[in-house]
VOLO-8893 format. One record per residue (C-alpha): x negated, y negated, z. Coordinates in Angstrom, 2 decimals, m for minus. Each point is the difference from the previous one (the first is absolute). Example, Ala and Ser with C-alpha at 12.3 -4.5 7.8 and 13.67 -1.06 7.14 Angstrom:
BEGIN
{{m12.30; 4.50; 7.80}},
{{m1.37; m3.44; m0.66}},
This chain:
BEGIN
{{13.35; m11.75; m4.40}},
{{m1.21; 2.10; m2.93}},
{{2.89; 0.26; m2.42}},
{{3.63; 0.25; 1.00}},
{{1.50; 2.04; 2.82}},
{{1.44; 3.18; m1.56}},
{{3.79; 0.03; 0.25}},
{{m0.13; 3.34; 1.85}},
{{m2.27; m1.33; 2.76}},
{{1.01; m1.92; 3.13}},
{{m2.91; m2.04; 1.38}},
{{0.11; m1.18; 3.62}},
{{m0.07; m3.84; 0.16}},
{{m3.30; m0.06; 1.92}},
{{m1.64; 2.24; m2.60}},
{{1.45; m2.00; m2.88}},
{{m1.27; m3.23; 1.57}},
{{m3.50; 1.45; 0.38}},
{{m0.06; 1.19; m3.63}},
{{1.34; m3.31; m1.31}},
{{m2.61; m1.87; 2.04}},
{{m2.77; 2.31; m1.22}},
{{m0.69; 1.19; 3.54}},
{{m1.26; 3.55; 0.63}},
{{2.44; 2.88; 0.46}},
{{m0.67; 3.60; 1.04}},
{{2.50; 2.73; m0.87}},
{{0.74; 2.75; 2.54}},
{{1.67; 3.33; m0.78}},
{{2.83; 1.37; 2.10}},
{{m0.02; 3.82; m0.18}},
{{m2.40; m0.14; 2.93}},
{{2.91; m1.62; 1.88}},
{{2.74; 2.31; m1.24}},
{{m1.85; 3.32; m0.31}},
{{m3.53; m0.28; 1.34}},
{{0.43; m0.85; 3.68}},
{{2.36; 0.93; 2.83}},
{{2.45; m2.46; 1.54}},
{{m0.39; m2.53; 1.59}},
{{m3.72; m0.23; m0.80}},
{{0.90; m0.40; m3.70}},
{{1.66; m3.36; 0.69}},
{{m2.85; m1.12; 2.24}},
{{m2.49; 0.88; m2.71}},
{{1.96; m1.88; m2.68}},
{{m0.06; m3.11; 2.16}},
{{m3.67; 0.44; 0.90}},
{{m1.01; 0.24; m3.66}},
{{1.88; m3.17; m0.89}},
{{m1.55; m1.75; 3.01}},
{{m3.49; 1.04; m1.11}},
{{0.60; m1.53; m3.43}},
{{1.44; m3.21; 1.47}},
{{m2.95; m0.33; 2.41}},
{{m2.27; m0.53; m3.01}},
{{2.29; m2.70; m1.42}},
{{1.53; 2.24; m2.66}},
{{3.64; 0.79; m0.75}},
{{1.05; 3.66; 0.47}},
{{2.53; 1.53; m2.38}},
{{1.36; 3.35; 1.17}},
{{1.67; 1.74; m2.94}},
{{3.11; 2.17; 0.38}},
{{3.41; 0.83; m1.46}},
{{2.94; m1.17; 2.13}},
{{3.51; 1.05; m1.07}},
{{m1.13; 0.26; m3.60}},
{{m1.86; m3.32; m0.05}},
{{m3.73; 0.01; m0.75}},
{{m1.48; m2.35; 2.59}},
{{m3.42; m1.63; 0.06}},
{{m0.30; m1.25; 3.56}},
{{2.37; 0.87; 2.84}},
{{1.56; m2.04; 2.80}},
{{m0.49; 1.17; 3.59}},
{{3.54; 1.42; m0.04}},
{{m0.57; 1.83; m3.30}},
{{m3.28; 1.44; 1.27}},
{{1.73; 1.32; 3.11}},
{{2.91; 1.41; m1.99}},
{{m2.41; 1.82; m2.31}},
{{m2.00; 1.47; 2.88}},
{{3.09; 1.24; 1.83}},
{{2.11; 1.09; m3.00}},
{{1.27; 3.59; 0.21}},
{{0.59; 0.63; m3.70}},
{{m3.15; m1.23; m1.65}},
{{m1.71; 1.11; m3.21}},
{{m3.60; 0.30; m1.14}},
{{m0.13; m2.02; m3.21}},
{{m2.75; 0.32; m2.59}},
{{m0.10; m1.80; m3.35}},
{{2.18; 2.60; m1.74}},
{{2.66; m0.39; 2.74}},
{{0.42; m3.79; m0.16}},
{{2.90; m0.05; m2.48}},
{{1.78; 2.82; 1.88}},
{{m0.36; m1.86; 3.29}},
{{1.45; m3.16; m1.52}},
{{2.85; 1.76; m1.81}},
{{1.00; 1.99; 3.10}},
{{m0.50; m2.93; 2.39}},
{{m2.51; 1.95; 2.06}},
{{m2.26; m1.19; 2.77}},
{{m3.55; 1.27; 0.07}},
{{m3.72; m0.51; 0.36}},
{{m2.10; m0.60; m3.08}},
{{m3.03; 2.21; m0.56}},
{{m3.40; m1.27; m1.07}},
{{0.98; 0.53; m3.66}},
{{3.28; m1.90; 0.27}},
{{m1.58; m2.80; 2.04}},
{{m2.78; m0.45; m2.55}},
{{2.56; m0.24; m2.80}},
{{2.18; m2.52; 1.85}},
{{m2.93; m2.11; 1.22}},
{{m1.57; m0.25; m3.44}},
{{3.34; m1.03; m1.53}},
{{m0.20; m3.27; 1.95}},
{{m3.75; m0.50; m0.25}},
{{m1.22; 1.10; 3.43}},
{{m3.65; 1.08; m0.20}},
{{m0.63; 1.71; 3.36}},
{{1.87; 2.81; 1.74}},
{{m0.76; 1.69; 3.34}},
{{0.89; 3.54; 1.01}},
{{m1.34; 2.85; 2.14}},
{{m0.98; 2.76; m2.40}},
{{1.02; 0.51; m3.61}},
{{1.49; 3.20; m1.34}},
{{m2.18; 2.24; m2.13}},
{{m0.50; 3.50; m1.32}},
{{1.51; 2.58; 2.35}},
{{m1.91; 2.96; 1.38}},
{{0.47; 3.46; m1.45}},
{{1.10; 1.10; m3.45}},
{{3.25; m1.98; m0.20}},
{{m1.45; m2.59; m2.36}},
{{2.04; m2.66; 1.81}},
{{m1.34; m3.51; m0.59}},
{{1.42; m3.01; 1.79}},
{{1.59; m2.73; m2.13}},
{{m2.31; m2.41; 1.84}},
{{m2.93; 1.07; m2.18}},
{{1.40; m0.75; m3.49}},
{{1.43; m3.26; 1.36}},
{{m3.49; m1.00; 1.14}},
{{m1.37; 0.97; m3.41}},
{{2.33; m2.32; m1.92}},
{{0.55; m2.99; 2.30}},
{{m2.64; m2.69; 0.72}},
{{0.36; m0.52; 3.75}},
{{m2.33; 0.36; 3.00}},
{{1.16; 2.69; 2.42}},
{{m1.60; m0.13; 3.45}},
{{0.18; 3.38; 1.71}},
{{m1.94; 2.54; 2.07}},
{{m0.42; 2.37; m2.92}},
{{2.58; 2.66; m0.76}},
{{1.98; 1.87; 2.63}},
{{m2.26; 2.64; 1.55}},
{{2.58; 2.74; m0.63}},
{{m0.74; m0.26; m3.74}},
{{m2.74; 1.48; m2.19}},
{{m2.45; m2.89; 0.27}},
{{m2.65; 1.23; m2.50}},
{{2.62; 0.51; m2.70}},
{{1.59; m3.35; 0.82}},
{{m3.36; m1.76; m0.43}},
{{m0.53; 1.86; m3.28}},
{{3.44; m1.09; m1.26}},
{{m0.71; m3.65; 0.83}},
{{m3.37; 0.17; m1.78}},
{{1.56; 1.53; m3.10}},
{{2.61; m2.77; m0.16}},
{{m2.54; m2.82; 0.52}},
{{1.23; m1.11; 3.43}},
{{m2.94; m1.51; 1.93}},
{{m0.28; 1.32; 3.56}},
{{m1.70; m2.66; 2.09}},
{{m1.40; 0.74; 3.44}},
{{0.40; m2.97; 2.34}},
{{m3.33; 0.20; 1.81}},
{{m0.24; 3.77; m0.54}},
{{m1.52; 2.40; m2.54}},
{{2.58; 2.70; 0.80}},
{{3.63; 0.37; m0.95}},
{{1.92; m0.26; 3.30}},
{{2.12; 3.02; 0.94}},
{{2.87; m2.00; 1.49}},
{{m0.17; 0.96; 3.70}},
{{m3.75; 0.60; m0.31}},
{{m2.65; m2.44; m1.15}},
{{m1.87; 2.55; m2.11}},
{{0.91; 2.54; m2.65}},
{{m3.39; 0.87; m1.46}},
{{1.21; m1.40; m3.33}},
{{m1.55; m3.05; m1.70}},
{{1.77; m3.18; m1.07}},
{{m0.73; m1.50; m3.42}},
{{m1.67; m3.01; 1.62}},
{{m0.46; m1.47; 3.46}},
{{0.52; m3.71; 0.71}},
{{m0.71; m1.68; 3.32}},
{{1.15; m3.60; m0.29}},
{{3.21; m1.78; m0.87}},
{{m1.78; m1.93; m2.75}},
{{m1.05; 3.29; m1.65}},
{{3.55; 1.33; 0.10}},
{{1.43; m3.17; m1.53}},
{{m2.65; m0.06; m2.74}},
{{0.66; 3.66; m0.80}},
{{3.78; m0.42; m0.19}},
{{m0.21; m3.05; m2.23}},
{{m2.44; 1.75; m2.33}},
{{2.17; 3.12; m0.19}},
{{3.18; m1.93; m0.76}},
{{m1.65; m2.51; m2.36}},
{{m1.28; 2.82; m2.21}},
{{3.53; 1.37; m0.37}},
{{m0.92; 3.53; 1.08}},
{{3.60; 0.40; 1.11}},
{{m0.35; 2.24; 3.02}},
{{0.40; m0.80; 3.65}},
{{m2.89; m0.11; 2.47}},
{{m0.08; 2.13; 3.14}},
{{m1.70; m1.77; 2.89}},
{{m0.71; 2.60; 2.66}},
{{m0.38; m1.13; 3.62}},
{{m1.01; 2.62; 2.59}},
{{2.24; 0.48; 3.03}},
{{m1.22; m2.18; 2.90}},
{{m2.73; 1.96; 1.76}},
{{1.61; m0.07; 3.45}},
{{3.17; 1.65; m1.35}},
{{m1.44; 2.37; m2.61}},
{{0.45; 3.76; 0.33}},
{{m3.14; 2.17; m0.49}},
{{0.09; 1.63; m3.42}},
{{m0.23; 3.58; 1.33}},
{{2.83; m0.61; 2.47}},
{{2.23; m1.38; m2.73}},
{{m0.75; 2.88; m2.41}},
{{0.77; 2.64; 2.65}},
{{3.32; m1.67; 0.79}},
{{0.89; m0.35; m3.70}},
{{m0.65; 3.72; m0.59}},
{{2.32; 0.90; 2.87}},
{{2.69; m2.47; m1.11}},
{{m0.06; 1.40; m3.54}},
{{0.48; 3.54; 1.29}},
{{2.91; m1.17; 2.15}},
{{1.58; m1.72; m3.01}},
{{m0.29; 3.16; m2.10}},
{{1.61; 2.10; 2.73}},
{{2.89; m2.47; 0.19}},
{{0.26; m0.20; m3.82}},
{{m0.40; m3.80; 0.04}},
{{m0.83; m1.42; m3.45}},
{{0.62; m2.99; m2.27}},
{{0.75; m3.43; 1.44}},
{{0.34; 1.47; 3.48}},
{{m3.53; 1.38; 0.10}},
{{m2.04; m3.16; 0.62}},
{{2.21; m1.33; 2.84}},
{{m0.03; 3.44; 1.60}},
{{m3.78; 0.36; m0.22}},
{{m0.63; m3.47; 1.45}},
{{2.38; 0.70; 2.88}},
{{m1.51; 3.43; 0.67}},
{{m3.52; m1.42; m0.08}},
{{0.94; m2.52; 2.68}},
{{1.22; 2.89; 2.17}},
{{m3.07; 2.16; m0.59}},
{{m2.44; m2.84; 0.74}},
{{1.95; m1.29; 3.01}},
{{0.76; m3.27; m1.76}},
{{m3.51; m0.69; m1.32}},
{{1.03; m0.03; m3.67}},
{{2.97; m2.26; 0.76}},
{{m2.25; m2.49; 1.79}},
{{m2.45; 0.08; m2.89}},
{{2.84; m0.53; m2.48}},
{{1.28; m3.06; 1.87}},
{{m3.41; m1.59; 0.38}},
{{m1.08; 0.52; m3.60}},
{{3.29; m1.43; m1.27}},
{{m0.40; m3.17; 2.06}},
{{m3.65; m0.33; m1.00}},
{{0.77; 0.49; m3.69}},
{{2.66; m2.72; 0.14}},
{{m2.55; m2.37; 1.51}},
{{m2.67; 0.84; m2.61}},
{{2.51; m0.36; m2.85}},
{{1.00; m3.44; 1.28}},
{{m3.60; m1.21; 0.06}},
{{m0.48; 1.21; m3.59}},
{{3.25; m1.62; m1.20}},
{{m0.96; m3.27; 1.68}},
{{m3.45; 0.00; m1.58}},
{{1.43; 0.78; m3.43}},
{{2.50; m2.85; 0.25}},
{{m2.14; m2.76; 1.49}},
{{m3.28; 0.64; m1.85}},
{{1.21; 0.01; m3.56}},
{{m2.43; m0.86; m2.78}},
{{1.07; m1.79; m3.17}},
{{0.04; 2.08; m3.17}},
{{m2.95; m0.47; m2.32}},
{{0.98; m1.61; m3.28}},
{{m1.71; 0.46; m3.36}},
């Protein structure tokens, strides 16, 4: 295992064993469980994602805060308790110390999960869509973006959440030197939809290309993370125009109800599922499972195809 386990971090025995044995591990965030999906599908999804990772021969490590303890890897009982908890918090990097001090239970965002995963040396993390620059003139920027800019980790996702300002999000990532890789696509995925009309920084089509790119990026010490964007599976994807129409309506509904801040994203995702008769929810579930599978294949290739360092 790279370095020592931080004293503030509890690592599940199965995850610790994998790290000590130099076997591949994929980190999974938990706000999708606590805030992104309705019950009981949130628990089903959490189990499905772990199963997808295991099916590739890789160890899953769902990250969460349970009663003030930062946990890397959850037992079946802990996963169920998290999914069904009534008083649960959305925990980003800035909130970690508060959650520990107040003995809170909550799901970790992309930003918090990146921070925790990197602290123990995990190289690959799977999620649905990252946060980004919000629409409108608020100037709100998700903490996910600066975390990606400063932490060398591979984040497998389906782009940024479609409810965000995708052009400005892409611009922010470019400015901060975060490579945006299209997995078999030249377009930045728009979460529920396979296309956005926006380009990625480069498109790679094979696992070998991804592994070579990641090793080169990290070896040069550039310092940023790498976004690996996987389009939603075609059979579950929502047409771009359909998604945009529903998003416009959901945003108007949110404004009328004066819903802002941390409550906005969960509300919009829920309202979109209603407006599209469940199409966005189905797309969300399928892309999450697919991303977990892709992340596991990348982690496995990184671990079992290591090359010795060149010596002078």
